[in-house]
Steps between C-alpha positions, in 0.01 A plus 500: 500500500825302533525225247177591325487264205180647358684785331659468158877477455659845467563639156823673402417811301719757324497858626198722433712697251579186298138386512381845387736483201355159413148642532573787260655253256193273499372519140136567585568778751760652266237510223245654735747776590578567133131530417445731798769730361365467145141585590371853508181710500426388145510131581149359460359252749171321556259507790707254702827684441612261225660626180260525208578262213632781283770582757637146528722505187669820617540359850657182362731710283605702807601172661687385190259210455334367187641495149309716248339282235509187716145460628588239763784704647294817493221326688748364760655845537161655563415233756826570686430872486147449635635287785768756587243781491279316749796471736586870453145607584440259787829585672458877469776555245229652283209707622177477299215740573144517376492757222202670667667516842667809636732590781671159496174316579368202311819295477408177324567159644743239368515419132476128564164341557651182646415297189724373223368542148599186319485663157785748476596603852392857420286685750467806278176680421381643174546870428138577572532364853784729606427696814797625697814711532846361565780643709805389693409304812637579844700177500699582188737731686600212728674330209780756505475664842353234728689290751551128424208412729276739304590322177437161659159613626414608147618164366282317754200696371590395146526139620147527640376611158671210323385251764140611442546450125655158556203379704238644265303270267600496135203607291446457129165676515465758778148598393375147562558530876361850554159484669197719437614732778830561324699310765709189443303177554753298703272195504511490120879521517527200734780700666566558867736799531587426863580135424711599198698751706540255789633230265761726341600639843545141617714410200721806550523421873616146424751633247628742766537219754684276252733791423589597857502152654867438422646812654301787356678516166334544160676229303323230306181486296200291604316279248145617435352153568652506849327828580167387358520168684586676827158664491294205380651163594415410864804452722396149596430382144733239359444455127292790359170398342409586140262767629776661709740490205239670284456774762878548516515526121224762493669697778829492309339652193343777709828565683683507167285798396531666841878477525532646150303799631704524821842480336501851342447665839822336620343254745631184336715365223297247308552238231153432354349160433619360167222568247566161342367339817171684459477374141564145619228537762254644246567205267418255776851397594552378855544796739625461856761630739851480350709200594809569292728748678645606164154609387380673818591845370249454215223519760600848616763622748454796734728685741427793730738788442646689798239768425238225489605373841465854631155532342360169626643563848335843505165346409546235770583758765193702399292183545644444850739217408829480694753527216836606647790642305868481585583825679171528688681424828799728449367766738358257759669387822707183531215293644277591205779408259568157653130419529429636153759292316410184693359322194659700220690305232873508571590757231218731605590474868860589422399795279260632765766470772760676287267794447425513873871494591587767243310759706672425832833509678638142493570475874161645595326274250670193649387587853145567381488166319627308801249670728217417259613135486426443869174344610314180576204554266441256210667734251818548703705205362450618145589858600826371643576308181444811287691712751804279453467529122460878524809530718701323232412791268620751761840332518781562750348827621236293681759312712491730808121475519510123453756452780270693734247213487738205548355432847137521387318163521300590187771668291826355631496199270412713197781741593760222520398354166513842336841584646639164390373555146660846505832342598521707818754421769428402862155354451406332831381140489126466567372306802318178414164646595548777244587248227175311548296821536644626170422166332135518608476866400653437156265212420202702625597782263533263206165339576338842510664611176480193280292230665690171478721503188766241417777735616349507849491121506876499436554755778300291748682178416834682517428642847390166640802328348747751647367494856456168679208524739365800311137446600581435865643853515269667249172442686637700793570812288308802632368619164131561413529285186685200652209254490389604150856473368548154647173380350611633162836325537309177559315548172809598306755239611502196275616260773189358669683448829625856510152628403349315794764644732422852374128455565568378852721804560222727372256341746745554787548864395126563508467322833778715646320817393 
């Protein structure tokens, strides 16, 4: 749909090859691959595919984690190993089969139960619980022989595993929430898995939007309070209430844990909340949203990586969200290009157009663009504006095609302006009717693109100041947007007399139609 503002701004992503390299370098996936290569038929696992407790020290050692003799570091190393093993199993890097199965049957499910054990992070089982054989999974070969898209698909599966962990409740006593039937008692947990997942998806969606809003780049970290507030504080609320601030504070603490889980998979770079703030809060010190810009980083800072942008966009597309990327229009026709970039940020529109032009002969591209710019539909003025900008990227090779439309009522004014900017010789003067038609068309395009910004107010006042009797001529212009443009000029012009004259001209234009 031309000018569809319901879609997100386009994101600029690196090539699949670059993203695949980033995926393989993500610490958690790299550890999962190393464990998949370390494991063998003698590796002992539990009923859910998890490593038994006795295997965890060796797994941590294989990853180069944990210092012998340091209990805390050994425990952390084993937790990291357990986490990496879950990813290896759930993504198919490792295949775990029931020890009693034969012929490849009885492959066990994922090693993660979707719950976070708050004690040590280990999901291992005791030696007596072991029940399975381990072998290389079908996905392991993709690490060295797969195409970039294969690697990215594997990484997306790993992201799903980590996302599930991030939205799981943190339990200090798992046995306390297991019912008589052996299933988890979700009522006792006071945990809604769908609501938890929806909240984190919403936070990541807002982070994505904040990242791509200024041209699809990945620069700049977002303060954690901003993300939490974006999900909790109502848009129409002025000063947040104490209850809202408390909800934001609780959400920040939860997000702090979740982003620390999501960082090792390469989704984000994250600066955690300063632990001193948590001590202050525990001691009863006043806790609220930060007001000192110098201190905002103490409350956590998060940034989506290029790989993270790819991952969140993939999840959005799977959910049916329109999340365009620069380059999506490169193989489309000129009309699709001009309609598609209608509301892109300037840098994204330029990047998309450059990719489109790179696949075409310059002269042919210029003719296609000019043909697509014709029309009297509501999106036509904005197509002509972007056509003119696209032709500037083509350069002098577009001149023959541009001269072919000098006599066109719709394109003749655009052509003269473009040729003049090029510095071309023998540019014919436009008739007065074409000057006023181009003025109406230009303002219509700006209104469609940006609403009524200050720059448009300056354009309107400049046009009226340059042409005496502007409105007496303008209401006669045979353009579908004449009346709407004149009404907008009446709103924009700061002189009350001129505004009244513009509104009268708009009325006459509607009456004429």
